TILUM-437724 format. One record per residue: z, x negated, y of N, C-alpha, C in turn. Coordinates in pm, 1 decimal. Example, Ala and Ser with C-alpha at 12.3 -4.5 7.8 and 13.67 -1.06 7.14 Angstrom:
BEGIN
780.0:-1319.0:-569.0:780.0:-1230.0:-450.0:780.0:-1320.0:-330.0
708.0:-1285.0:-225.0:714.0:-1367.0:-106.0:787.0:-1290.0:3.0
***
This chain:
BEGIN
-4980.8:-2179.6:21888.4:-4895.9:-2128.0:21852.2:-4877.1:-2017.0:21774.3
-4843.5:-1987.7:21598.9:-4902.2:-1884.0:21607.8:-4817.2:-1762.6:21591.8
-4874.5:-1638.2:21569.0:-4794.4:-1496.8:21652.4:-4675.3:-1534.8:21532.4
-4689.7:-1559.7:21419.0:-4564.8:-1562.2:21309.4:-4468.1:-1659.6:21359.5
-4565.4:-1747.6:21332.3:-4437.0:-1863.3:21388.7:-4345.4:-1881.3:21481.8
-4409.3:-1829.9:21616.7:-4340.2:-1754.7:21756.3:-4223.7:-1668.4:21701.7
-4280.0:-1560.5:21713.6:-4184.3:-1528.2:21623.7:-4025.8:-1495.8:21562.2
-4083.1:-1629.0:21411.9:-3942.8:-1663.8:21379.9:-3888.8:-1769.4:21403.4
-3933.4:-1817.8:21473.1:-3886.7:-1904.0:21550.9:-3802.4:-1857.0:21694.4
-3829.4:-1794.4:21753.2:-3767.1:-1677.0:21893.7:-3603.1:-1608.8:21829.3
-3660.5:-1607.2:21697.9:-3570.8:-1491.4:21620.1:-3461.2:-1527.7:21611.7
-3477.8:-1698.8:21573.0:-3361.6:-1820.1:21530.4:-3324.8:-1859.9:21675.6
-3397.9:-1867.8:21794.7:-3352.3:-1896.0:21906.6:-3277.4:-1787.9:21974.5
-3289.3:-1672.5:21958.6:-3161.4:-1549.0:22033.2:-3041.6:-1560.3:21943.2
-3038.0:-1632.1:21839.4:-2879.6:-1647.6:21778.7:-2805.4:-1700.4:21866.0
-2856.5:-1792.0:21978.4:-2814.7:-1891.6:22016.0:-2826.3:-1878.2:22139.1
-2850.5:-1783.6:22206.3:-2880.8:-1779.7:22341.3:-2769.8:-1683.6:22392.5
-2703.3:-1678.8:22512.8:-2615.1:-1633.4:22592.0:-2653.5:-1519.8:22637.0
-2649.6:-1359.3:22680.0:-2678.7:-1273.0:22719.6:-2750.1:-1288.0:22860.1
-2659.5:-1435.3:22910.9:-2717.4:-1385.6:23061.2:-2811.5:-1544.6:23066.9
-2883.4:-1587.5:22983.2:-2943.6:-1678.0:22947.6:-3112.6:-1620.1:22904.4
-3246.4:-1708.8:22957.4:-3339.2:-1681.7:22943.2:-3364.5:-1805.5:22821.2
-3471.3:-1771.6:22731.6:-3440.7:-1833.4:22594.3:-3652.9:-1878.5:22609.3
-3683.1:-1981.3:22558.8:-3868.0:-2018.4:22538.5:-3849.9:-2120.0:22418.0
-3959.1:-2109.3:22349.6:-3978.3:-2223.8:22217.3:-4082.3:-2368.8:22295.0
-4093.9:-2459.0:22328.2:-4170.0:-2548.1:22372.7:-4337.8:-2517.1:22241.8
-4497.4:-2524.9:22249.5:-4544.8:-2470.4:22155.1:-4619.7:-2584.1:22084.5
-4522.8:-2718.2:22104.1:-4546.3:-2832.8:22000.0:-4503.2:-2887.8:21924.0
-4464.6:-2930.9:21789.3:-4353.0:-2971.1:21735.0:-4377.0:-3176.6:21699.9
-4279.8:-3209.5:21634.7:-4273.2:-3341.9:21590.1:-4264.9:-3344.1:21452.7
-4359.1:-3407.4:21371.7:-4260.7:-3415.0:21206.1:-4245.3:-3452.2:21163.3
-4128.0:-3446.0:21058.6:-3989.3:-3547.7:21044.2:-4003.8:-3478.0:20886.9
-3995.5:-3587.3:20822.1:-3982.9:-3565.8:20655.3:-4074.9:-3429.0:20626.7
-4222.1:-3433.8:20677.7:-4331.6:-3344.7:20605.0:-4266.3:-3242.4:20643.7
-4152.5:-3200.7:20791.1:-4051.4:-3094.1:20814.9:-4129.2:-3044.2:20989.6
-4171.4:-2928.7:21011.0:-4240.6:-2974.5:21183.0:-4123.4:-2868.5:21258.0
-4077.5:-2963.6:21371.4:-3951.7:-2946.9:21429.3:-4015.0:-2928.4:21573.0
-3959.7:-2806.7:21630.6:-3974.9:-2760.9:21755.0:-3862.4:-2723.8:21884.7
-3880.3:-2772.4:21975.1:-3798.7:-2794.7:22076.9:-3754.0:-2638.9:22147.9
-3640.8:-2579.9:22149.1:-3670.4:-2479.4:22261.5:-3502.8:-2490.2:22365.0
-3557.7:-2405.3:22439.4:-3469.8:-2411.9:22535.3:-3404.0:-2330.2:22607.7
-3298.4:-2360.5:22655.0:-3194.0:-2219.4:22695.9:-3203.6:-2219.6:22863.7
-3255.8:-2122.0:22955.8:-3251.8:-2122.4:23077.1:-3105.0:-1985.2:23150.2
-3070.7:-2080.5:23260.9:-3046.3:-1962.6:23388.9:-3083.3:-2023.7:23504.3
-3097.8:-1927.5:23580.2:-3157.5:-1921.5:23669.5:-3274.2:-2004.8:23698.2
-3378.8:-1984.0:23607.0:-3470.5:-2107.7:23561.0:-3435.9:-2239.9:23609.5
-3303.0:-2298.0:23556.2:-3273.9:-2432.9:23529.9:-3250.5:-2443.6:23424.9
-3307.6:-2562.7:23333.8:-3253.8:-2596.8:23178.0:-3114.6:-2601.0:23160.0
-3012.8:-2503.2:23033.1:-2900.4:-2553.5:23049.0:-2816.1:-2639.6:22876.9
-2950.9:-2584.8:22799.9:-2942.6:-2634.8:22649.1:-3055.6:-2647.9:22595.0
-3062.4:-2704.8:22508.8:-3186.4:-2688.1:22361.1:-3123.9:-2695.8:22225.2
-3254.8:-2652.5:22176.4:-3233.2:-2618.3:22004.3:-3313.5:-2717.7:22016.4
-3313.0:-2791.8:21840.4:-3431.4:-2796.4:21803.5:-3470.4:-2697.2:21662.4
-3559.1:-2667.0:21592.7:-3562.9:-2586.2:21512.7:-3698.0:-2577.3:21418.4
-3652.8:-2535.2:21312.5:-3839.3:-2540.5:21150.9:-3768.7:-2395.5:21172.7
-3924.7:-2389.9:21065.7:-3907.8:-2259.9:20983.7:-3817.8:-2275.2:20903.2
-3791.0:-2320.7:20848.5:-3713.1:-2291.8:20737.0:-3545.0:-2369.0:20758.9
-3469.0:-2438.2:20629.9:-3356.2:-2500.8:20728.8:-3341.6:-2624.2:20764.0
-3281.0:-2628.4:20888.2:-3296.3:-2788.7:20994.4:-3171.2:-2826.9:20910.4
-3180.4:-2963.9:20969.8:-3103.1:-3080.7:20909.4:-3084.2:-3134.7:21014.7
-2932.7:-3172.6:21062.0:-2921.3:-3266.4:21170.1:-2994.0:-3364.8:21210.9
-2979.8:-3441.2:21088.1:-3050.3:-3627.6:21098.2:-3189.1:-3570.5:21120.4
-3248.7:-3486.8:21078.4:-3445.6:-3434.1:21156.4:-3427.1:-3437.2:21258.0
-3325.6:-3317.8:21320.5:-3352.4:-3247.6:21451.7:-3326.4:-3374.1:21559.5
-3216.0:-3447.5:21528.1:-3204.3:-3578.9:21620.9:-3312.0:-3681.3:21669.0
-3410.5:-3679.0:21510.6:-3494.4:-3804.4:21522.0:-3630.2:-3723.7:21612.3
-3631.1:-3592.4:21595.6:-3757.3:-3467.1:21657.0:-3704.0:-3485.3:21788.8
-3632.4:-3492.7:21813.7:-3503.4:-3499.7:21956.7:-3589.3:-3587.0:22068.9
-3597.8:-3740.4:22019.1:-3592.5:-3846.5:22065.4:-3741.0:-3818.9:22102.9
-3808.0:-3789.4:22045.3:-3967.2:-3715.5:22065.3:-4033.2:-3621.8:22158.3
-3972.9:-3512.6:22103.2:-3997.7:-3365.7:22169.3:-3975.1:-3358.5:22344.1
-3767.4:-3460.3:22304.4:-3763.5:-3398.0:22463.2:-3835.7:-3492.5:22574.4
-3884.3:-3611.6:22553.7:-3970.8:-3759.6:22615.8:-4098.7:-3679.3:22669.7
-4108.9:-3619.0:22573.7:-4282.3:-3539.0:22576.3:-4292.9:-3442.7:22707.3
-4195.8:-3344.4:22631.7:-4136.4:-3233.3:22738.4:-4102.5:-3271.1:22857.1
-4035.1:-3352.0:22900.1:-3990.2:-3396.3:23037.3:-4100.7:-3432.2:23082.5
-4145.3:-3567.2:23072.6:-4246.0:-3636.4:23124.9:-4383.9:-3556.2:23163.8
-4423.0:-3442.1:23009.2:-4529.3:-3359.3:23054.8:-4484.8:-3261.5:23133.7
-4369.5:-3203.2:23178.9:-4356.8:-3105.1:23264.4:-4358.7:-3178.3:23405.3
-4374.4:-3304.9:23431.4:-4310.8:-3362.9:23550.6:-4495.9:-3384.8:23593.6
-4556.1:-3432.3:23520.6:-4724.7:-3436.1:23560.1:-4800.2:-3334.9:23588.5
-4768.8:-3271.7:23531.7:-4827.0:-3112.4:23545.6:-4749.1:-3032.1:23659.1
-4682.7:-3014.4:23656.1:-4555.1:-2981.3:23764.8:-4623.1:-3043.5:23919.5
-4632.5:-3182.4:23908.7:-4642.5:-3216.4:23997.3:-4760.1:-3215.1:24050.4
-4852.1:-3251.0:23960.9:-5046.7:-3244.0:23980.4:-5087.3:-3152.2:24022.6
-5019.4:-3000.5:23970.4:-5047.3:-2886.4:24014.0:-5041.7:-2872.0:24200.9
-4964.1:-2923.0:24237.6:-4956.2:-2916.7:24362.2:-5065.5:-3013.0:24433.8
-5094.2:-3137.5:24405.4:-5212.6:-3223.5:24433.2:-5315.5:-3128.7:24392.9
-5330.2:-3075.3:24304.3:-5477.0:-2977.0:24267.4:-5488.9:-2904.0:24370.0
-5406.5:-2849.7:24491.8:-5419.3:-2709.1:24542.1:-5455.7:-2781.2:24654.0
-5483.4:-2901.4:24726.8:-5482.2:-2955.2:24811.6:-5678.8:-2946.8:24830.9
-5715.5:-2886.1:24879.5:-5945.4:-2925.7:24892.1:-5940.6:-3016.2:24957.2
-6058.5:-2999.4:24915.0:-6130.8:-3181.2:24919.5:-6168.7:-3188.7:25054.3
-6225.2:-3080.3:25120.0:-6221.6:-3047.3:25284.8:-6116.7:-3137.3:25364.7
-6004.0:-3047.6:25337.6:-5910.8:-3134.3:25391.9:-5876.9:-3248.9:25454.4
-5974.2:-3343.7:25363.5:-6002.8:-3447.5:25406.9:-6162.5:-3513.3:25450.9
-6254.9:-3436.6:25380.9:-6358.0:-3465.7:25432.5:-6436.8:-3423.4:25542.2
-6421.2:-3319.0:25566.9:-6393.3:-3280.0:25714.6:-6358.6:-3329.7:25857.2
-6265.1:-3331.1:25843.4:-6164.1:-3432.9:25984.4:-6255.3:-3580.6:25941.2
-6258.1:-3633.6:25815.7:-6369.6:-3790.2:25816.1:-6476.7:-3747.0:25860.7
-6538.0:-3661.3:25846.4:-6718.4:-3656.0:25936.9:-6696.4:-3643.1:26112.8
-6566.2:-3656.1:26080.3:-6633.1:-3643.3:26299.2:-6569.2:-3781.6:26335.9
-6632.7:-3822.0:26390.1:-6688.5:-3966.2:26482.7:-6596.2:-3979.6:26566.2
-6523.0:-4132.2:26570.0:-6394.5:-4149.5:26649.4:-6505.9:-4288.5:26727.5
-6397.6:-4247.6:26885.4:-6492.3:-4357.4:26955.6:-6448.4:-4481.6:26884.3
-6550.5:-4598.5:26931.5:-6485.7:-4668.6:26900.7:-6371.8:-4778.3:26966.6
-6326.9:-4741.0:27125.5:-6237.1:-4779.7:27239.0:-6132.8:-4696.7:27179.6
-6118.9:-4641.0:27096.7:-6016.8:-4560.7:27019.6:-5935.3:-4630.6:26934.1
-5938.9:-4802.1:26969.0:-5848.4:-4810.9:26833.4:-5745.1:-4768.1:26731.6
-5645.3:-4727.1:26789.1:-5559.0:-4601.1:26751.6:-5566.5:-4523.7:26645.7
-5661.7:-4447.9:26689.7:-5754.7:-4329.7:26619.0:-5812.7:-4425.0:26507.0
-5911.4:-4471.3:26524.5:-5986.9:-4542.6:26449.5:-5957.0:-4620.0:26372.1
-5791.4:-4686.8:26323.9:-5669.6:-4752.7:26225.6:-5646.9:-4607.7:26154.7
-5604.0:-4494.0:26235.9:-5565.8:-4372.1:26175.6:-5634.2:-4310.8:26077.9
-5776.9:-4278.8:26084.8:-5892.9:-4266.8:26076.4:-5905.5:-4361.4:25951.2
-5921.7:-4467.3:25904.6:-5909.8:-4580.8:25808.6:-5802.9:-4544.9:25699.6
-5662.8:-4551.7:25729.1:-5576.7:-4512.4:25672.3:-5550.5:-4369.9:25632.0
-5658.0:-4252.1:25698.7:-5649.7:-4115.7:25633.0:-5763.1:-4147.4:25516.1
-5872.7:-4206.6:25566.4:-5973.4:-4237.8:25449.7:-5922.5:-4287.1:25287.0
-5832.8:-4363.9:25325.6:-5743.2:-4425.4:25210.3:-5670.4:-4294.1:25131.7
-5612.8:-4237.9:25169.4:-5530.4:-4126.2:25147.8:-5680.6:-4086.7:25074.0
-5751.3:-4011.7:25113.8:-5842.4:-3948.5:25075.7:-5861.3:-4001.6:24937.2
-5873.4:-4143.7:24904.9:-5914.5:-4269.0:24833.6:-5805.0:-4223.3:24719.6
-5688.9:-4189.4:24745.3:-5562.6:-4204.3:24628.5:-5594.9:-4055.2:24582.1
-5632.7:-3934.0:24717.3:-5645.5:-3822.6:24611.6:-5749.1:-3768.2:24538.2
-5851.3:-3830.4:24513.6:-5968.5:-3865.4:24451.8:-5918.7:-3913.2:24278.7
-5838.3:-4023.6:24297.3:-5793.8:-4076.1:24196.6:-5691.2:-3988.2:24111.8
-5593.7:-3925.7:24215.8:-5445.4:-3801.3:24146.6:-5541.7:-3720.8:24061.7
-5660.2:-3645.8:24147.1:-5724.0:-3533.3:24137.5:-5773.9:-3576.9:23970.3
-5848.2:-3691.5:23910.2:-5891.4:-3749.6:23794.9:-5739.2:-3709.2:23697.8
-5661.7:-3829.6:23747.0:-5584.0:-3809.1:23695.1:-5480.6:-3710.8:23620.5
-5476.2:-3664.5:23697.9:-5427.6:-3521.7:23677.0:-5514.7:-3360.5:23558.1
-5619.3:-3379.4:23641.6:-5745.7:-3293.4:23569.8:-5820.1:-3325.0:23422.5
-5759.3:-3450.4:23381.6:-5764.3:-3545.5:23239.9:-5696.9:-3489.3:23174.3
-5532.7:-3523.8:23228.3:-5422.9:-3442.6:23183.0:-5449.8:-3354.6:23103.5
-5459.7:-3264.9:23243.7:-5455.4:-3125.7:23224.4:-5541.2:-3101.6:23089.9
-5644.7:-3112.5:23110.6:-5755.2:-3062.2:22988.7:-5738.2:-3143.5:22865.0
-5678.1:-3264.9:22842.6:-5649.2:-3339.7:22672.5:-5543.5:-3261.9:22699.9
-5404.5:-3175.5:22756.6:-5257.3:-3108.8:22694.8:-5365.1:-2989.7:22652.5
-5443.4:-2926.2:22739.4:-5493.8:-2775.4:22701.3:-5592.6:-2754.7:22568.0
-5672.7:-2874.6:22579.7:-5791.1:-2888.1:22485.6:-5794.6:-2926.6:22362.5
-5659.7:-3047.3:22384.3:-5639.0:-3128.2:22237.7:-5517.5:-3108.1:22218.2
-5395.8:-3117.7:22251.2:-5280.9:-3121.1:22205.1:-5204.5:-2989.1:22170.2
-5273.0:-2846.0:22279.9:-5141.7:-2738.8:22211.8:-5283.0:-2719.5:22120.1
-5395.2:-2724.3:22102.2:-5512.2:-2676.0:21968.6:-5405.8:-2721.4:21835.6
-5403.1:-2868.6:21836.5:-5336.8:-2913.2:21723.5:-5183.4:-2911.7:21719.3
-5138.8:-2904.3:21790.5:-4960.5:-2893.7:21797.3:-4870.9:-2997.8:21794.2
-4915.1:-3052.7:21722.8:-4840.4:-3168.1:21646.6:-4846.3:-3279.5:21712.9
-4786.1:-3340.7:21772.5:-4751.4:-3414.5:21856.2:-4711.2:-3622.2:21806.2
-4832.0:-3687.3:21821.4:-4777.8:-3814.7:21817.9:-4709.1:-3954.9:21834.9
-4723.8:-4065.4:21869.3:-4659.6:-4147.3:21952.9:-4792.1:-4179.9:22041.5
-4916.0:-4158.6:21979.9:-5028.1:-4178.0:22087.3:-4988.9:-4086.4:22228.8
-4967.9:-3953.2:22203.0:-4912.8:-3847.1:22283.0:-4819.2:-3859.9:22383.4
-4728.8:-3984.0:22333.0:-4592.2:-4012.0:22396.6:-4656.8:-4094.0:22466.9
-4731.6:-4197.6:22476.5:-4805.6:-4283.0:22537.7:-4870.8:-4223.2:22635.6
-4951.5:-4163.6:22607.9:-5045.5:-4173.1:22699.9:-4966.2:-4068.5:22826.8
-4898.5:-3942.7:22822.1:-4790.4:-3881.0:22907.8:-4721.9:-3946.6:22988.8
-4638.0:-4092.2:22893.4:-4517.9:-4196.5:22932.4:-4723.7:-4302.2:23091.7
-4772.4:-4272.1:23072.0:-4870.0:-4356.4:23077.1:-4919.3:-4285.3:23205.1
-4986.7:-4147.0:23191.0:-4984.3:-4086.9:23294.0:-4898.8:-4045.6:23454.3
-4803.3:-4014.1:23326.3:-4629.8:-4005.9:23490.9:-4622.9:-4113.6:23550.5
-4605.0:-4221.5:23483.1:-4636.7:-4319.2:23575.1:-4735.1:-4410.4:23653.2
-4839.9:-4341.9:23689.3:-4951.0:-4442.0:23741.1:-4950.8:-4265.5:23843.6
-4902.8:-4175.1:23787.3:-4893.2:-4055.5:23899.2:-4754.5:-4091.1:23994.1
-4715.9:-4137.5:23945.6:-4540.6:-4190.8:24072.7:-4600.6:-4256.1:24153.2
-4694.1:-4386.5:24072.7:-4705.6:-4512.4:24208.0:-4864.0:-4427.3:24287.8
-4901.1:-4327.7:24247.5:-4994.9:-4282.3:24318.0:-4927.6:-4254.2:24473.5
-4807.8:-4207.7:24432.9:-4703.9:-4122.3:24576.3:-4675.6:-4228.9:24589.9
-4672.9:-4301.3:24567.5:-4591.1:-4414.0:24583.7:-4703.0:-4487.7:24724.1
-4804.7:-4514.0:24669.9:-4937.9:-4505.5:24752.6:-4963.1:-4449.4:24892.6
-4929.3:-4306.2:24881.3:-4949.3:-4212.3:24966.2:-4853.5:-4264.6:25075.6
-4710.9:-4253.7:25013.3:-4644.8:-4281.5:25093.1:-4605.8:-4383.7:25215.3
-4650.5:-4521.5:25120.7:-4686.0:-4620.7:25180.8:-4752.1:-4607.9:25330.2
-4929.0:-4605.1:25266.9:-5003.9:-4574.4:25403.1:-4936.3:-4427.7:25490.7
-4890.4:-4335.1:25481.8:-4827.7:-4253.4:25575.4:-4720.6:-4300.1:25695.9
-4642.2:-4465.5:25588.1:-4505.9:-4466.8:25695.4:-4582.6:-4615.0:25743.1
-4692.5:-4669.0:25669.0:-4725.0:-4789.7:25703.1:-4809.2:-4750.7:25857.8
-4907.9:-4647.6:25815.3:-4956.9:-4626.1:25959.4:-4952.0:-4491.9:25991.1
-4811.0:-4493.2:26043.1:-4824.2:-4295.9:26112.7:-4815.5:-4277.9:26236.8
-4808.2:-4380.0:26312.4:-4844.8:-4414.4:26455.8:-5014.6:-4372.7:26446.7
-5058.3:-4431.4:26411.7:-5248.4:-4434.4:26404.8:-5273.4:-4297.6:26296.8
-5183.2:-4304.7:26219.0:-5288.3:-4136.8:26201.5:-5226.3:-4005.9:26272.9
-5133.1:-4031.2:26311.5:-5098.5:-3908.9:26465.3:-5157.0:-3926.3:26566.9
-5255.7:-4041.9:26589.6:-5323.5:-4077.9:26707.3:-5470.7:-4058.1:26653.4
-5484.4:-4025.2:26559.4:-5630.9:-3958.7:26481.3:-5634.9:-3820.2:26448.3
-5517.3:-3773.0:26446.9:-5458.4:-3602.4:26435.3:-5522.4:-3566.6:26596.8
-5450.1:-3600.6:26671.1:-5419.7:-3600.2:26841.3:-5598.3:-3650.9:26871.8
-5667.9:-3724.0:26864.1:-5779.6:-3737.1:26909.4:-5889.9:-3627.6:26848.2
-5851.2:-3634.6:26742.6:-5946.3:-3477.1:26626.6:-5915.2:-3343.9:26770.9
-5797.6:-3320.6:26779.3:-5773.5:-3198.4:26874.4:-5847.3:-3177.3:26975.2
-5917.3:-3304.6:27030.7:-6007.5:-3341.5:27160.9:-6146.0:-3311.0:27114.7
-6204.5:-3305.0:27000.9:-6339.0:-3253.5:26981.0:-6390.1:-3114.0:26937.2
-6487.5:-3104.7:26959.9:-6528.9:-2930.6:26981.9:-6577.0:-2974.4:26796.7
-6543.2:-3043.3:26729.7:-6526.3:-3012.6:26587.2:-6433.9:-2904.1:26521.6
-6324.4:-2936.5:26648.3:-6191.5:-2921.0:26550.3:-6230.9:-2830.0:26581.4
-6286.9:-2743.0:26642.5:-6292.9:-2593.4:26685.7:-6286.8:-2543.2:26543.3
-6428.1:-2610.0:26500.8:-6500.5:-2532.9:26369.2:-6395.0:-2560.1:26255.8
-6266.9:-2628.2:26237.9:-6190.0:-2629.4:26122.1:-6184.6:-2494.0:26047.3
-6127.1:-2513.1:25929.8:-6076.8:-2392.1:25887.1:-5901.4:-2375.0:25948.0
-5854.9:-2294.1:25936.9:-5690.3:-2237.3:25962.1:-5630.7:-2389.4:25904.0
-5659.3:-2375.6:25776.1:-5548.8:-2500.5:25661.7:-5635.8:-2637.0:25693.4
-5731.7:-2629.8:25712.5:-5759.8:-2793.6:25719.8:-5670.9:-2859.7:25859.6
-5706.6:-2769.0:25944.5:-5585.6:-2785.7:26122.4:-5451.6:-2813.6:26069.8
-5388.3:-2704.8:25978.7:-5298.6:-2709.8:25954.4:-5224.8:-2875.4:25826.1
-5295.7:-2888.6:25787.8:-5309.1:-2987.0:25660.2:-5353.0:-3146.2:25765.4
-5391.9:-3191.2:25870.7:-5405.7:-3280.6:25908.2:-5332.8:-3293.4:26053.3
-5279.0:-3169.1:26096.1:-5150.0:-3179.0:26185.8:-5030.3:-3219.3:26110.2
-5009.0:-3184.5:26011.3:-4926.7:-3179.4:25919.0:-4808.4:-3303.0:25837.8
-4928.6:-3396.7:25792.9:-5005.1:-3529.1:25709.0:-4884.5:-3624.4:25764.2
-4905.2:-3633.4:25905.6:-4785.1:-3772.7:25931.9:-4655.7:-3714.7:25960.2
-4618.2:-3596.6:25906.0:-4484.3:-3529.8:25854.2:-4345.8:-3659.3:25927.6
-4250.1:-3622.7:25859.3:-4134.0:-3649.7:25892.6:-4106.3:-3741.6:25826.1
-4097.2:-3856.9:25885.0:-4042.5:-3994.3:25843.0:-3932.8:-3981.7:25808.7
-3832.5:-3924.5:25806.9:-3697.5:-3915.0:25763.9:-3695.0:-3900.9:25591.8
-3807.8:-3812.6:25550.5:-3821.8:-3761.8:25459.2:-3909.2:-3827.2:25400.4
-3986.0:-3884.7:25428.3:-4077.7:-3990.9:25391.2:-4034.6:-4081.1:25290.9
-3977.6:-4100.1:25360.5:-3859.3:-4293.8:25358.4:-3746.9:-4210.7:25271.5
-3708.5:-4111.0:25214.4:-3576.8:-4080.0:25130.3:-3680.9:-4018.9:25001.2
-3760.3:-3946.3:25033.5:-3904.6:-3952.4:24934.2:-3909.1:-4089.4:24841.1
-3943.7:-4196.5:24921.8:-3988.6:-4314.2:24875.0:-3903.2:-4412.3:24823.5
-3768.5:-4427.1:24827.5:-3652.1:-4445.8:24797.0:-3617.3:-4341.5:24702.6
-3638.4:-4251.6:24657.5:-3615.9:-4210.2:24587.1:-3718.0:-4246.5:24413.8
-3795.6:-4298.9:24449.5:-3903.4:-4306.4:24387.4:-3838.4:-4436.6:24294.7
-3770.2:-4495.3:24371.8:-3710.9:-4582.3:24277.1:-3784.9:-4719.1:24153.1
-3904.0:-4735.5:24247.8:-3959.1:-4797.7:24183.5:-3938.0:-4961.7:24171.7
-4015.4:-5097.5:24143.3:-4030.3:-5192.7:24153.9:-4159.3:-5254.1:24245.8
-4125.6:-5316.8:24327.5:-4229.9:-5278.4:24449.6:-4335.8:-5437.7:24373.5
-4430.8:-5479.8:24403.2:-4545.2:-5579.2:24365.7:-4661.2:-5566.3:24421.6
-4730.8:-5666.9:24508.3:-4818.9:-5690.1:24590.3:-4948.8:-5691.5:24549.6
-4923.0:-5700.8:24349.0:-5060.7:-5655.6:24247.7:-5007.6:-5522.4:24235.5
-5138.8:-5433.3:24239.1:-5124.2:-5283.7:24180.0:-5062.3:-5343.1:24024.8
-5153.7:-5373.3:23964.0:-5153.0:-5344.9:23838.5:-4999.5:-5426.4:23749.9
-4999.8:-5527.9:23818.9:-4823.6:-5540.9:23745.5:-4694.4:-5482.4:23788.0
-4754.9:-5339.5:23894.6:-4677.7:-5307.9:23976.4:-4743.4:-5167.0:23826.8
-4777.9:-5154.3:23815.7:-4849.1:-5035.0:23721.3:-4753.9:-5113.5:23531.7
-4780.9:-5207.0:23511.0:-4641.6:-5270.7:23396.4:-4538.0:-5252.4:23486.6
-4490.8:-5328.5:23534.1:-4337.5:-5367.8:23561.8:-4285.6:-5185.1:23535.9
-4330.7:-5089.0:23597.7:-4278.4:-4968.3:23639.0:-4296.4:-4882.5:23471.9
-4383.5:-4882.0:23424.6:-4369.3:-4863.5:23292.2:-4273.6:-4897.3:23237.1
-4250.4:-5033.0:23212.3:-4162.6:-5080.1:23115.8:-4048.7:-5037.6:23152.9
-4022.5:-5055.9:23270.0:-3863.8:-5021.5:23338.5:-3888.2:-4843.1:23360.8
-3965.9:-4757.2:23337.3:-3949.2:-4652.4:23283.5:-3895.3:-4586.6:23116.9
-3957.4:-4690.9:23060.7:-3957.8:-4703.6:22938.8:-3814.6:-4678.0:22884.1
-3714.0:-4791.5:22993.8:-3567.8:-4861.0:22918.7:-3469.5:-4735.9:23023.5
-3550.8:-4681.9:23151.9:-3436.6:-4557.7:23160.4:-3454.0:-4416.2:23092.0
-3521.8:-4418.9:23061.2:-3573.6:-4301.2:22995.0:-3462.4:-4287.1:22850.5
-3470.3:-4403.7:22839.5:-3378.5:-4428.6:22667.5:-3240.4:-4354.5:22671.0
-3138.5:-4398.7:22789.3:-3036.6:-4333.4:22822.3:-3000.0:-4188.2:22820.3
-3123.7:-4169.9:22904.4:-3134.6:-4017.9:22965.7:-3146.8:-3960.9:22855.3
-3271.8:-3951.5:22728.9:-3301.6:-3860.8:22651.6:-3183.5:-3836.9:22547.8
-3087.7:-3982.7:22543.4:-2986.1:-4007.2:22444.9:-2838.0:-3866.3:22510.9
-2860.4:-3884.7:22657.0:-2752.0:-3844.1:22692.9:-2777.7:-3672.1:22698.6
-2892.0:-3657.4:22686.4:-2929.7:-3488.3:22683.1:-2911.1:-3452.5:22521.9
-2831.3:-3529.6:22411.0:-2787.7:-3509.2:22261.3:-2655.5:-3344.6:22312.1
-2601.3:-3418.5:22420.9:-2465.2:-3350.1:22434.1:-2496.7:-3174.1:22494.3
-2630.3:-3161.8:22542.6:-2698.1:-2978.8:22570.2:-2758.4:-2944.3:22452.1
-2771.1:-3039.0:22307.6:-2808.5:-2994.1:22230.7:-2726.5:-2826.4:22175.4
-2731.2:-2707.3:22118.5:-2686.2:-2598.1:22121.8:-2700.0:-2587.7:21963.6
-2810.6:-2662.8:21904.4:-2807.9:-2598.6:21779.8:-2974.0:-2735.8:21687.8
-2961.4:-2764.0:21641.5:-2809.6:-2774.3:21547.7:-2686.6:-2821.2:21546.7
-2559.5:-2831.7:21445.2:-2456.8:-2908.4:21500.9:-2439.0:-2951.8:21401.0
***
């Protein structure tokens, strides 16, 4: 965002900020009747408490509300993709490839099945890595350069958010359906001489991936997805579900708009 625009918008925002709050202005805008509207936020203890919709000139409430419909959904889903994606990008490929390179005795069926499940997690991780890396590059080298967002950007962000959620579902399903076997694979690895050659973080990852079943089941429930055996059908069903569920959420956020009134 141009420094002069930033300073002007922040000057406006500070008029509506309580002294205990932080404030920020999102760098992207939505055009309404030839006027660029930006979304500002007010935070307390790093949590959002209110928003404002601003332009360089005089704001009109009907225009601000039109911009809010687009800016709010883009901001919410964009933050979700980047925040959740950031955690997945921290996962080193070695955490998967090194354990998978260790051979398992054919007679150890549980460990073999666990290794196959671990391999499926690695395939899924690669898909997530590609999705998040591509989206992050698009956001940083395209959206943040032009700054004006369009429906195509909202749709792309909705699709990325939906797919990322479904990849999380696949991870949890693998971990829950094959938990004992993944644990058996982890236990087997500890008996091999190659285990001693793994770095500390890789060992920690392998030992912890079978995780807390209760916590994983809760995470699965919280995804609140429509389940279908066909993954492509599941993508479509949950994309449509997300669109419908986001409408009242964005509408409900209007009561937290501090400016304009």
